[in-house]
N, C-alpha and C positions, 0 to 999 in steps of 0.2 A: 176732550176738545179736539175738533178737527184741526189738522195742521194748517189747512187753508184759511182758517179763521184767526190764526195767531197773527198779531200785529207785527209791523216791521221791527219795532224795538225789542219785542220778545224773541223774534228770529235772530236778531243781532246778539242778544244775551245768550241764546241757546248755542249759537255759533262759537261765542267766546268760551262758554263752559266746555264744549266739546274740544276746542283747541287746547284749553288748559289741561283737560284730562289726558289728551294724547301726549302733550309735552311731558307731563308728569310720568306717564306710563313708560315713555321712552328715555327717561333720564338715565344717565350712566349710574351704575350701582356702586356705591362706596360701602363695601362690606368688611366685616371681620368675623373670624371664627371665634366662638366662645366655648368654654367648658363649664359654664355656670348652670347649664340645664341639669347636669348630673353631679356637680361638685359644690357642696355647700360651703366649701372653703373659698370659693370665688363668688363674693356677694353680688346680688343683683344691682347694687349701686354702681358696679362697673359698667352696666349698660347705660346709665346716665352719663358717665364719662365718655363712653363711645358716642352717644348722641351729641354731646358738646363738641366732639371732634368732627361732626358732620357725617357720621355713619348712618347709612340708610337701610342696611340689612345685616342681620346676624345669623350665623349658621351654627347648628349644634346637633347632637346625636339623640335620636329617639330609639335607643337600643332595643332590639328585639328581645334580648335576654332580660331586660328590665320590664318590658311590657308583658312578657309571658315567662314568669319565673318557673312555672311548672306547666305541663301540657294542659291546654284549654283553660288556663287560669289567667285571663287577660286583665290588664289594669293600666291606668294612667296615674302615675305617682304625683303627689302635690307639687314637688319642685318643678315638674314639667309645666304644669298649669301656671305656676307663679312666673316662670321664665317667659312663657308665651304671653301672659297678660302684661308683663312689664315691657317686653319688646313691642307689643302691639300698641301700648299706650304711648310709646316713644316714636311710633311710626317707623319701626325698624324692619319691616318686611321679613318676618322670620323664615328661615330655611331649616327644614328638618331632614336629617339623613335617615333613611329606612334601611337599616342594615345590621350586619354582624349576626353570628349564629347564636344558638342557645346550647346550654350544657346537655339538655336531654336529646339533642340531635348531633352531639359530638362537635358542635361549632361548625358544622358543615354548611357550605353554600347551598342555596336552593337550586340544585342541578338535577335532582331526582324527584319523582312524585312524592316520595316519603317526606322530603324536606320542603318541597315547593308548596304543597297544599297548606301546611301550617304557616309558612311564610306569607302566603297571600291572605290568609285569615288575619294575620297580624297587621298587614298593610291595610286591609279593610277596616279593622277595628280602630287602629290608630288614626287613620285619616278621617273616619267618622267622628271620633271623640275630640280630636283637636280642632276640627272645623275651619271656618273661614279665616281666622287670623293667620294661618300658615299660607305664605305666598309662593313658596318653592318647596318641592319635595325632590330629594336626590335619591335615586334608587341604588342603594348600597354605597360603599366607600372603598375605592381602590381595589375593586374586584380583580384587577389585572395583576396584582402584586406577586402572586405565587407562580404566574406563568405569562410574562409579558408577550411572549411570542407564540403562545399556545392557541391555535385556531379553535380548538374545541372549547376552551374557556371563554373566548369571545363569542362563539356561537351560542353557548348556554346563557351568556349574559343578555344577548339580544332576546332570547326566548323569555327570560324572566321579566324584562322590561315590557315586552309585548303583552304579557299577562297582567302586570302590575299597573301599567299606565291607565287602562280603562277603569280600574277600580278607583284609582286616585281621582280621576276626572269625574266619576259618578259622585263621589263623596265631596269633592272640593273643585267645582268647575272653574273657580277663579285662580287656582294654583297652577304654576308651570311645573312640568315634569322634566327634570334634568337627568341625563344618563351619562355614565362614564366615570366621573371622578378618577380619571386615569392618571397614573404617576408619570413622571418624566421618563422612566425606563420603559413603561408601557407605550408611551407616545412614540419613542424611538423604535420600539419593537413592532410597530405597525398595528397596535391594538385598536386605536381609533379608526385607522383605515379599514380594518375588517368590520368594525361596527357599522361604518357608513356604507360600505359595499353591501352589507347584509340588510340595509334599509332601516336602520334604527331611527332615522328621522321621520319615518312613518308613524312612530309611536311617541317620540320625545319632542319637547319644545326646544331643546338645546343640548349641546355637549358640554360637560364640565371637565375641566382639566386642572392638574396640579403640576404646573410646569416649572418646578424648582431648578435653578441653575447654580446654586451657591457652591456646589462641589465640582463644577465643570472645569476648574483650573483657570489660570491666568488668561485674560483676554476673552474668556468664554463665560465668565460668571458675572458680567456687568449687566445693567439694565439695557444698554445699547445692543450687546450681542444677543440678549434675551429677546428683544423686540424683533430683531432680524429673524430669529427662529420662529417667533409667533407669526410673522408675515409669511414665511415659507409654508408653515402649517396651514394658515388660512387659505392660501392659494391651492394647496394640495387638497384640503378638505372640500373646498368649493368644487373642484374638479370631480372628486369622487361622488359627491352628493348631487352634482349638476345644479347646484344653487348655493347661495351663501349659507353657511352653517353658523347659527348663533353660538358664540363661545362664552362660557361662564367660568372664570378662573376662580374656582371655589376654595382653592388654597394656593397662596403664593406669598413669598417673602424671602428675606435674608436674615439668618440668625446672627445675633451679636455676641457670640461666645469667644472665649480664648482657646484657640486650638485649630485643628485642621478644618478647613472650609468656613471659618468664622471671620467676621469683620467687627470693628468696634462700633459702639452705639452711634457715633457721629456719622460714620460712613453709612450705617444702616439707614439713618434719616435721609441722607442725600440720595441713596438708592431708591428709597420709597418715593420721593418726589419725582425722580426721573422716570421710574417705572410707570407710575400712574399717569403722568402726562404722555409718555410714549404710548401707553395702551389706548389713549384717546385718539391716536392716529390710525387705529385699525378699527373700522366700523363694525366688524363682526364681533369684537370683544364687547360684551354687554356690561361687564362689571368685574371687579376684583374683590375677593374676600381675603384680607391680610390674615395670615396665620401667624400668631393669633393675637387676641386682645391683651391677655395677661401672660407674663412669663410663667412657666410651669414649675419653677423652683428657683433656688438661689445659688446654685453651683455655676460659677463663672466659666468653668471648662466643660460644661455639659451642653451640647448643642440643643437638646430638646427643652432645656430650661430657658432659652434665650431668644425665642422667636417674637416675643410679645411687644406691644406698644407701651404697655405698662409694666412696672415691676410688680413683684408679688404683693407688696404693700399698697399697690395702686398708685404709687407715685409715677409721674410721667417720664418716659424715656424721650430722648430728642425726637424720635420718629413720631411720637404722639403729637408733639407740638407742631411738627411739620404738616402732618395730616390735617390737624385743626386749621392751619393757615391756608392750605391749598384746596380743601374740600369744596368750598363755594365755587371754585373755578373748574371743578371736575364734572359736576353733575349735568349742567345744562349748557355749557359752552361747547360749540362745535369747532372742529379742526378745519383750518383753511390751508389745504395743502399747497395751493398755488402761491401763497404768500410766505411759505415756510422754507427753512433751509436745514438739511441734515447732511453734513459733509465734513470730512477730515477732522473729526473730533469736535466740531462746532455744531450746536443745536439751537435753532431759533424757530420755535413753533408758535404759530399765530392761531388764536382762538377768538370766537365772538359768540355772544348770546343774543345778538340783534340790537343791543343797546350799548354794551361795553365791548371794547376790543382790547386784547392783551397780547403780548409776546412773552413766551417763556423761554429763557435763554440760559445756556450753560456751556462749559467747555470741559472735555475730558483731558486727562494728562496735565499739561502745564496751564497755568493761569494766563489769559491773554486779553488784550484790549480789542474791542470790536465795536462796530456802529450798529445802532438800530434806527429805523426810519419810520416816520409817521407823517401825517398830514394835518394841517390846520391846528397845530398845537400852540401857535401864537407866542412862541418863546416862553411858554409856561414852564414851571418847575416839573421835573420828572416825578412821577408817582411810582414807587418801587416797593415790592415785597421781596426781600432777600430771605430765602428759606434757611440760610445759615443763621439768621437771627429771626426765626419764624414768629416768636412771641410778640415781636413789635408790629406785626401785620403790615399793611400797606401804608407807607409813610411818604411824606413830601420830602424829596431830596433837595439839597442845596444846589444841585446841578440843574441847568435849564436846557430845554430844547433850543437848538440853533436853527432858525428858520430862514429860508430864502424863498420868498413867495409862499406857496402852499406846502412846499417840501421842507420837512423838519428832520434833523438828525441829532443823535446824542451818542457820545462815546461811553461805553460801559466796560467794567472789568469783570470777566467771566471766569468762574472756577467750577468745581464739581457740584456746587449747590445751585440749583436753578434760581434765577431772578425773574420775578413776574413784573413786567413793566406795562403800565397802562398806556395804550396807544390812542385812546379816544378822548377828546376834550370834554370837560364838564361832567364826566361820569362820577 
């Protein structure tokens, strides 16, 4: 049908559909890393728990060594298809990592023709076989780890992305190609800078980072110091690329273990809430994938066993309950910098989705009393979600707004757990 013959009502409907699609496509990504694609001991039921917590993307490994256990013997194992089908059914925008070596090439990176040719064949096979359900492909994982300051290593990584990206796009035009998966050490060693200078954004849709700070020491391992680092990186990367660089934090979290660099499960939950809301203040950050969904073991003193949102038996840790409570406010709410405050350990971040307006407020260090301001609340009760009691959700407080004319204020007690306070009447 000619567009000129479409009626006004149909044009309005088309406009709404396009608007809805764009909004959904641009929603902030609430992701988690999983190990259930390759580990039968992590049941796919865990993806349902992730979905209940508001997770919109899951990330896992499409191991080259699994896809090609012997030269030229390519396969897709049933657990991969099961993981992909489950994630897709839950609208969890799967991300698959294309990486790691194989035993028959000495687990070498594809830096020479002898390794690069079979790697690209694996990329072609896997992206054709997995098809449209995959929404993101990450080219390798933590390539930088063996030489964060090695310019030859970064040069060879750009070369493999340049060759892999067209293959991925040919087989999966709907998927985004992410490059980097760079560690904190690599970020500090200039690895991302060299990728950008070499023009990697000509081939990739975004840069993926693993900017852990849990071992940075006191005053440098908090969400607030972390976001300052992210802002500095964002400015630097924009300058190097001569345009904003989409940043995908495909691994990020704080482990809740007993020992060096660890925090308890309560603080892990508080850090999760603060980090995710702070990330929404940086437009270049498109999403965070919390590492990871399930603890990898039961040893309380083992860091690698304690990154998860869930325990090994799938019981929720406090961080899971917090994510479940805050995720509706992360995806489609936009940050209002002009109405927000970040100063002297006090954070009052204002967000709106066009219908509802909220302030997310907390204080680092000591607990303190502070005021929040709104308009036209008509002395109504405060509606508050205290992430320290996340399972209660948004509740009606006994406290009321105090209004003089159109201006309304309320005094709130702030600590390290963010409080989400509704600023809009009747929402």
